[in-house]
Backbone bond lengths (Angstrom), bond angles and torsions (degrees), N, CA, C in turn:
res aa  C-N    CA-C-N  psi(-1)  N-CA   C-N-CA  omega(-1)  CA-C   N-CA-C  phi
1 M - - - 1.436 - - 1.576 110.78 -
2 I 1.264 116.68 131.86 1.474 121.44 179.10 1.481 109.81 -88.13
3 H 1.344 115.02 127.60 1.505 122.64 177.77 1.518 107.49 -99.69
4 L 1.286 116.83 118.63 1.493 119.89 177.07 1.527 110.00 -104.73
5 V 1.299 116.68 135.92 1.423 124.85 170.15 1.506 108.88 -119.77
6 L 1.290 120.15 107.99 1.431 124.52 -175.19 1.564 112.24 -106.15
7 Y 1.285 115.42 132.71 1.486 119.76 -179.61 1.502 110.29 -152.50
8 M 1.300 116.25 163.82 1.435 123.62 174.59 1.578 106.53 -124.44
9 T 1.327 116.66 130.12 1.418 121.74 178.89 1.492 112.56 -87.46
10 L 1.314 120.00 117.18 1.458 119.86 177.22 1.503 114.01 -83.43
11 C 1.345 118.28 -37.63 1.422 121.86 176.95 1.526 108.95 -164.14
12 I 1.337 115.18 155.97 1.435 120.55 179.61 1.574 104.86 -116.12
13 L 1.326 115.93 128.40 1.446 121.24 -175.42 1.486 108.44 -107.35
14 V 1.360 116.32 156.55 1.486 122.12 179.86 1.488 109.11 -102.24
15 C 1.306 114.78 125.46 1.468 121.61 169.38 1.527 104.94 -92.04
16 S 1.378 115.84 112.62 1.420 118.03 -163.06 1.546 117.70 -83.27
17 C 1.252 119.42 -0.99 1.455 118.12 177.54 1.558 110.33 -145.77
18 E 1.325 115.13 150.44 1.452 120.68 -176.33 1.488 111.06 -61.83
19 F 1.361 120.06 -36.46 1.429 123.88 176.24 1.478 112.43 -55.59
20 C 1.357 115.74 -42.80 1.432 122.13 -179.93 1.541 111.20 -64.58
21 I 1.292 115.38 -38.65 1.529 119.47 178.06 1.529 109.70 -67.24
22 R 1.281 118.03 -45.09 1.520 122.58 -177.00 1.471 110.21 -69.67
23 T 1.286 121.72 -33.96 1.444 124.27 -173.65 1.538 111.54 -119.23
24 S 1.285 115.83 24.87 1.448 120.88 -166.90 1.586 113.91 -55.61
25 M 1.275 119.86 -31.88 1.447 122.54 -179.23 1.577 108.91 -67.79
26 N 1.338 117.64 -24.24 1.462 120.05 -172.95 1.526 113.04 -111.57
27 S 1.271 117.69 -7.43 1.506 121.37 -167.77 1.560 109.32 -81.62
28 I 1.309 114.11 159.02 1.466 122.38 174.12 1.568 108.21 -61.90
29 Y 1.309 114.46 -36.76 1.476 121.32 177.95 1.556 109.99 -55.66
30 F 1.300 114.66 -45.47 1.464 121.43 -178.44 1.521 107.74 -62.25
31 G 1.390 117.00 -43.91 1.468 119.36 -179.06 1.538 110.60 -60.51
32 V 1.304 117.62 -38.10 1.467 120.37 179.61 1.492 109.27 -69.09
33 A 1.388 117.15 -39.69 1.462 118.99 -178.90 1.546 109.82 -67.42
34 Q 1.299 116.21 -38.77 1.505 119.10 -179.40 1.572 110.02 -67.18
35 Q 1.372 115.05 -42.49 1.478 118.19 176.91 1.470 109.10 -62.67
36 S 1.291 118.76 -39.60 1.490 119.74 -178.23 1.479 111.36 -63.49
37 L 1.342 117.86 -33.98 1.476 118.33 177.06 1.524 110.04 -69.33
38 A 1.297 118.35 -36.31 1.505 120.25 173.92 1.535 109.37 -65.87
39 D 1.304 117.73 -34.04 1.490 120.15 174.72 1.532 111.46 -64.79
40 V 1.325 116.25 -40.94 1.475 121.23 174.01 1.522 110.33 -55.29
41 Y 1.275 117.63 -49.04 1.445 124.78 175.96 1.542 110.71 -50.26
42 H 1.341 114.44 -51.75 1.485 122.12 -178.87 1.516 110.51 -61.82
43 Q 1.359 120.18 -43.54 1.414 121.46 178.85 1.496 115.44 -68.25
44 V 1.367 117.17 -32.05 1.444 122.44 174.54 1.499 109.18 -65.96
45 S 1.359 114.58 -44.35 1.518 119.22 -179.72 1.472 110.36 -61.86
46 L 1.322 120.04 -43.12 1.481 126.52 -178.96 1.527 110.32 -62.32
47 A 1.370 115.17 -37.98 1.466 118.86 -178.36 1.536 112.59 -77.95
48 K 1.320 117.10 -6.73 1.492 123.84 177.41 1.511 110.84 49.64
49 L 1.342 115.51 48.35 1.399 120.88 -179.01 1.560 110.49 -78.55
50 P 1.254 118.47 144.26 1.482 121.91 -179.80 1.541 109.93 -77.21
51 L 1.324 117.30 158.78 1.436 122.59 178.64 1.576 107.55 -63.12
52 P 1.332 116.87 119.44 1.452 118.87 177.68 1.523 110.80 -72.13
53 Q 1.267 117.33 123.70 1.463 125.33 176.54 1.498 106.49 -111.13
54 I 1.286 117.50 93.79 1.469 122.84 -171.04 1.582 109.53 -85.46
55 T 1.293 115.08 124.18 1.459 122.29 175.39 1.459 110.57 -94.66
56 F 1.359 115.10 132.23 1.464 121.76 179.17 1.497 111.17 -114.46
57 A 1.364 111.16 131.67 1.478 119.00 -178.64 1.560 107.06 -148.96
58 G 1.306 113.39 128.59 1.522 120.45 176.82 1.534 109.41 82.85
59 L 1.367 113.14 156.44 1.500 124.15 173.53 1.463 111.23 -110.36
60 S 1.257 114.11 155.11 1.451 123.22 174.48 1.569 110.43 -148.81
61 H 1.248 117.95 -178.34 1.507 118.89 -178.42 1.510 110.59 -150.63
62 F 1.283 117.77 158.85 1.405 126.09 171.63 1.574 107.73 -105.68
63 E 1.335 112.35 108.92 1.482 117.90 179.34 1.451 117.68 46.74
64 H 1.310 117.77 34.77 1.476 126.61 -175.82 1.517 115.43 54.69
65 K 1.325 114.26 23.36 1.521 120.75 -179.74 1.538 111.63 -111.91
66 V 1.286 117.38 -24.27 1.486 122.74 -177.75 1.526 109.60 -134.14
67 L 1.297 117.09 123.56 1.436 122.37 179.20 1.535 108.49 -103.69
68 Y 1.351 114.57 131.78 1.475 120.14 -174.66 1.494 112.41 -142.91
69 M 1.340 113.33 159.63 1.484 121.25 173.63 1.536 109.24 -89.28
70 N 1.263 118.85 140.45 1.455 123.60 -179.35 1.532 109.12 -89.10
71 P 1.356 117.13 130.60 1.421 116.82 169.02 1.583 111.55 -76.48
72 V 1.321 113.73 151.58 1.471 118.60 175.71 1.511 108.12 -79.45
73 Q 1.260 117.76 133.10 1.500 123.40 176.02 1.504 110.07 -74.18
74 D 1.368 115.27 106.29 1.456 122.84 179.94 1.546 110.90 -151.50
75 A 1.287 116.24 -174.30 1.490 119.84 179.01 1.536 111.51 -60.70
76 H 1.314 117.93 -36.51 1.513 118.53 179.25 1.512 111.59 -63.71
77 L 1.357 116.61 -39.15 1.423 117.44 -179.66 1.613 109.00 -71.17
78 D 1.279 118.74 -31.35 1.466 121.36 172.97 1.484 108.78 -58.58
79 V 1.333 121.00 -44.69 1.446 125.22 178.98 1.517 109.22 -58.16
80 L 1.334 116.61 -46.97 1.459 120.34 -179.31 1.522 109.57 -62.06
81 A 1.301 117.82 -42.49 1.496 122.29 174.74 1.527 111.30 -56.18
82 R 1.341 116.22 -42.72 1.442 118.33 177.46 1.506 112.84 -66.39
83 I 1.280 119.26 -37.73 1.495 120.89 174.81 1.498 111.22 -61.19
84 A 1.350 114.78 -40.97 1.518 118.33 179.63 1.546 109.87 -67.93
85 E 1.303 118.30 -30.99 1.460 120.59 177.97 1.520 108.54 -72.55
86 I 1.359 119.52 -40.62 1.432 123.76 177.20 1.486 109.47 -60.54
87 C 1.303 117.65 -44.33 1.449 124.66 -179.46 1.562 109.73 -57.92
88 R 1.312 114.68 -54.06 1.470 118.16 -176.99 1.511 111.10 -64.62
89 E 1.316 120.92 -44.84 1.467 124.88 178.15 1.563 111.12 -59.29
90 T 1.254 115.25 -44.55 1.486 120.84 -176.86 1.518 110.36 -62.23
91 Y 1.367 114.47 -50.52 1.466 117.89 -178.36 1.552 110.80 -64.28
92 E 1.324 117.08 -41.17 1.470 118.85 179.92 1.552 110.42 -66.59
93 K 1.320 117.56 -35.82 1.435 121.89 175.65 1.526 111.41 -59.35
94 N 1.373 115.84 -35.09 1.458 120.63 -178.86 1.537 112.61 -95.58
95 G 1.353 115.23 19.08 1.479 119.93 171.52 1.467 116.32 86.91
96 I 1.314 120.00 8.96 1.488 124.39 -177.80 1.535 104.90 -110.80
97 M 1.311 115.19 111.36 1.457 119.56 -174.43 1.500 112.58 -84.50
98 S 1.251 116.11 150.68 1.475 124.85 176.89 1.550 110.33 -83.36
99 A 1.279 115.42 138.77 1.463 119.85 178.47 1.554 109.62 -91.80
100 D 1.299 117.18 -1.25 1.422 120.31 -176.79 1.553 112.06 -72.00
101 V 1.277 116.94 126.05 1.492 119.50 179.21 1.525 111.05 -109.30
102 R 1.335 114.57 -11.06 1.492 120.51 178.04 1.481 109.59 -106.86
103 K 1.343 113.66 160.47 1.469 121.91 175.43 1.544 110.51 -63.46
104 F 1.312 119.32 147.35 1.425 124.09 179.17 1.553 108.53 -51.27
105 N 1.319 115.52 123.10 1.494 121.01 -178.93 1.494 109.00 -125.93
106 P 1.333 118.77 82.19 1.485 119.88 -175.04 1.560 109.45 -66.07
107 H 1.384 109.96 140.26 1.449 118.68 178.95 1.536 106.52 -164.02
108 L 1.272 118.05 160.62 1.469 122.30 179.64 1.590 103.52 -113.01
109 T 1.300 116.68 105.68 1.450 120.06 178.79 1.505 113.95 -68.10
110 L 1.308 117.99 127.28 1.362 123.45 175.61 1.568 115.97 -100.07
111 F 1.320 113.29 -34.46 1.510 119.28 -173.24 1.512 110.29 -158.99
112 K 1.375 114.67 136.64 1.442 119.77 176.13 1.559 105.02 -124.93
113 L 1.330 114.19 125.44 1.490 116.38 173.89 1.528 114.06 -56.57
114 S 1.316 113.56 -33.29 1.459 118.76 179.30 1.502 115.53 -61.34
115 K 1.380 115.59 -21.98 1.423 119.14 179.43 1.514 110.41 -96.89
116 A 1.296 119.44 11.30 1.468 123.08 179.68 1.538 112.50 -131.61
117 P 1.316 112.35 69.24 1.496 117.52 -176.23 1.546 112.52 -61.56
118 Y 1.298 116.17 -25.03 1.529 121.11 -178.90 1.594 105.97 -67.83
119 L 1.288 119.76 -32.51 1.501 120.04 177.99 1.513 110.70 -72.67
120 Y 1.341 116.08 -35.05 1.463 121.05 179.35 1.561 106.98 -62.78
121 R 1.348 114.28 -45.16 1.479 118.05 -177.87 1.598 110.89 -65.16
122 K 1.305 114.81 -22.86 1.442 118.75 176.72 1.537 113.14 -87.41
123 G 1.320 116.75 -0.57 1.458 120.31 174.99 1.513 112.96 100.28
124 V 1.328 117.64 2.72 1.506 117.75 179.90 1.538 106.11 -80.14
125 R 1.331 114.64 121.65 1.508 120.05 -176.19 1.563 111.46 -114.23
126 K 1.392 115.84 -16.29 1.463 117.03 -178.29 1.533 108.43 -154.10
127 I 1.272 113.87 157.99 1.488 122.02 177.15 1.501 105.85 -78.36
128 E 1.283 116.69 129.32 1.441 121.78 -176.88 1.537 112.61 -66.91
129 Q 1.297 119.07 138.78 1.493 124.53 -179.13 1.537 111.45 -57.81
130 C 1.295 119.10 -26.79 1.480 122.31 -179.08 1.502 114.71 -59.52
131 W 1.390 115.20 -28.60 1.450 118.00 179.00 1.553 113.10 -59.08
132 D 1.334 112.20 -53.96 1.490 117.00 -177.55 1.510 111.58 -73.06
133 S 1.294 121.05 -32.91 1.455 121.80 177.50 1.501 113.90 -71.58
134 K 1.327 115.27 -37.43 1.492 121.38 -178.41 1.546 110.43 -66.48
135 Y 1.299 115.24 -35.50 1.499 122.36 -178.56 1.524 115.16 -106.44
136 N 1.388 117.34 19.43 1.421 118.71 -174.12 1.504 114.66 -62.37
137 D 1.307 119.40 -32.36 1.437 119.21 177.88 1.498 114.88 -107.48
138 H 1.295 117.11 14.39 1.468 121.97 -175.23 1.569 109.35 -77.40
139 H 1.297 115.61 134.98 1.474 121.44 176.13 1.539 105.66 -93.88
140 F 1.325 118.35 117.07 1.440 122.75 -175.35 1.548 112.42 -90.35
141 G 1.323 116.05 -24.80 1.463 120.09 178.67 1.565 113.37 129.57
142 I 1.277 111.98 -171.91 1.515 118.14 -177.82 1.547 107.81 -121.26
143 E 1.337 113.31 137.73 1.427 123.72 179.82 1.540 109.47 -119.74
144 N 1.344 113.61 126.18 1.498 119.11 177.10 1.526 108.62 -83.02
145 F 1.305 115.50 128.38 1.498 121.60 -178.72 1.544 105.48 -93.73
146 R 1.342 119.21 105.23 1.406 120.61 -175.50 1.543 117.00 -110.93
147 S 1.325 116.07 -30.97 1.494 116.33 -175.11 1.530 109.56 -135.91
148 I 1.282 112.55 166.08 1.442 122.28 176.83 1.529 112.42 -127.47
149 H 1.353 117.27 134.15 1.430 119.41 -175.13 1.520 110.37 -113.58
150 L 1.310 115.69 145.83 1.428 124.30 171.73 1.571 103.60 -101.95
151 C 1.348 117.57 111.85 1.473 123.20 -169.89 1.476 112.18 -121.77
152 N 1.328 114.10 153.73 1.483 121.17 170.65 1.541 101.58 -97.50
153 M 1.336 113.63 114.26 1.433 119.58 -178.89 1.567 111.15 -81.52
154 L 1.241 118.80 -3.39 1.438 120.80 174.89 1.533 114.67 -89.05
155 N 1.342 115.56 -15.62 1.479 117.70 -179.85 1.512 108.56 -123.92
156 E 1.326 115.75 142.94 1.418 122.49 177.82 1.555 109.38 -99.47
157 G 1.327 116.92 142.43 1.480 118.28 172.76 1.512 108.25 -83.46
158 Q 1.356 117.22 179.07 1.445 120.26 -178.34 1.471 116.13 -65.92
159 D 1.385 113.77 -21.39 1.509 116.79 179.12 1.505 112.12 -88.23
160 G 1.311 119.76 4.77 1.435 122.81 -178.71 1.513 115.62 90.35
161 Y 1.316 116.15 -11.46 1.460 123.98 177.06 1.571 106.60 -81.20
162 Y 1.299 115.95 166.82 1.469 120.07 175.38 1.547 111.08 -64.95
163 E 1.390 113.93 154.80 1.425 116.62 174.72 1.492 109.94 -67.18
164 I 1.373 117.33 125.17 1.422 124.03 -179.42 1.531 110.84 -90.39
165 F 1.328 113.96 122.66 1.474 119.55 175.23 1.467 112.65 -90.16
166 H 1.362 118.31 -34.25 1.467 121.63 -178.94 1.487 108.17 -158.19
167 E 1.350 116.85 151.32 1.448 123.17 177.95 1.534 109.22 -135.08
168 E 1.291 115.89 142.42 1.454 123.59 173.42 1.515 107.93 -123.73
169 H 1.291 119.42 127.27 1.472 123.40 176.03 1.519 105.88 -87.49
170 L 1.302 118.80 112.10 1.447 122.01 -175.22 1.558 113.19 -82.54
171 F 1.282 114.90 -28.56 1.491 119.14 -176.64 1.551 106.51 -134.13
172 N 1.399 111.90 138.95 1.454 116.70 175.56 1.554 111.71 -81.82
173 N 1.321 115.37 172.41 1.483 121.56 -175.17 1.497 113.74 -68.60
174 D 1.342 118.97 -21.41 1.460 120.18 -171.53 1.538 111.39 -80.71
175 Q 1.325 117.77 2.25 1.531 119.22 178.66 1.535 112.37 -92.39
176 D 1.273 120.59 4.89 1.449 124.63 -179.50 1.531 108.59 -66.74
């Protein structure tokens, strides 16, 4: 059975000292990061943004190393981009800098070769072009974006997703 963990990264933050990384659940830095996520929730609420319902169609890749689903460029994706901007601005205002050097590039990661060392040992060095061309016009569906997680990207949880430090539910269920 294949276990899929799907997520979209809004921003990557820098934990500025090794002590913070080793003791992140107990550090002052973690408290600021957790409060910043609550501030993001507050800012999104004040902005009265609608629930982003992201439509995915077609596949693409990053340098034949990461296979992902493309989001359709529409008003919902604009809302998600605004949430990412609020997230980055809020954390930076609270002294936690973003490590992102590129513009926000929303995508839904399906597969990373770096997470499949058994394929590397078998000689697989890149994702074949046929994957994205075969599904170029395929409609994969719509995903409701409801919550935002503060994660430790250095540790995996039992489900294969990153270790979650804190979660804020940005939208309630009655907005579907």
